[in-house]
C-alpha positions, 0 to 999 in steps of 0.5 A: 483464495488469490494473492498478489504482492508488489515491492517498491523502493522509495526515496522517502522514510517509512513514516512518510510513505505510510502517510502517503498510503493513507492518501492513496487509500482515500483516492482509491476509495479503500476503507482503512480497516487497521493501522500501525506506525508504518503499515495500513490494512485496507478493505475494498469490499472484495479484497484486503490490501496491506501496505507495509513500509520498511525503512532502509535508512532515514530517507529510504524505504521499501513499500510492500503491498499485498492484496488478498481476495476470494476471486482473481478479479479482486486482487487487481486493486494492487496494480492501482495502489502500486501505480500510486506508490510509484508516483509518490514523491517528496515535497 
């Protein structure tokens, strides 16, 4: 079992970031397996990807992304997800 994680601080609320993760999953063809208000669990077929947005205040949040796979190559999706999270900006 292999696991990697990344954390980014964003100048957007946790709810806004959770919506952005929906878009990121669609762009990267990650199937949504489960969801909550501020978290999404996705499935790539070779890895599970969890994104959790945690509010710091009304306008900022930390976004934690964790990928888990049976093989090391499967967790590589985390870098693609994290790059998209870094590029997320408010309207």
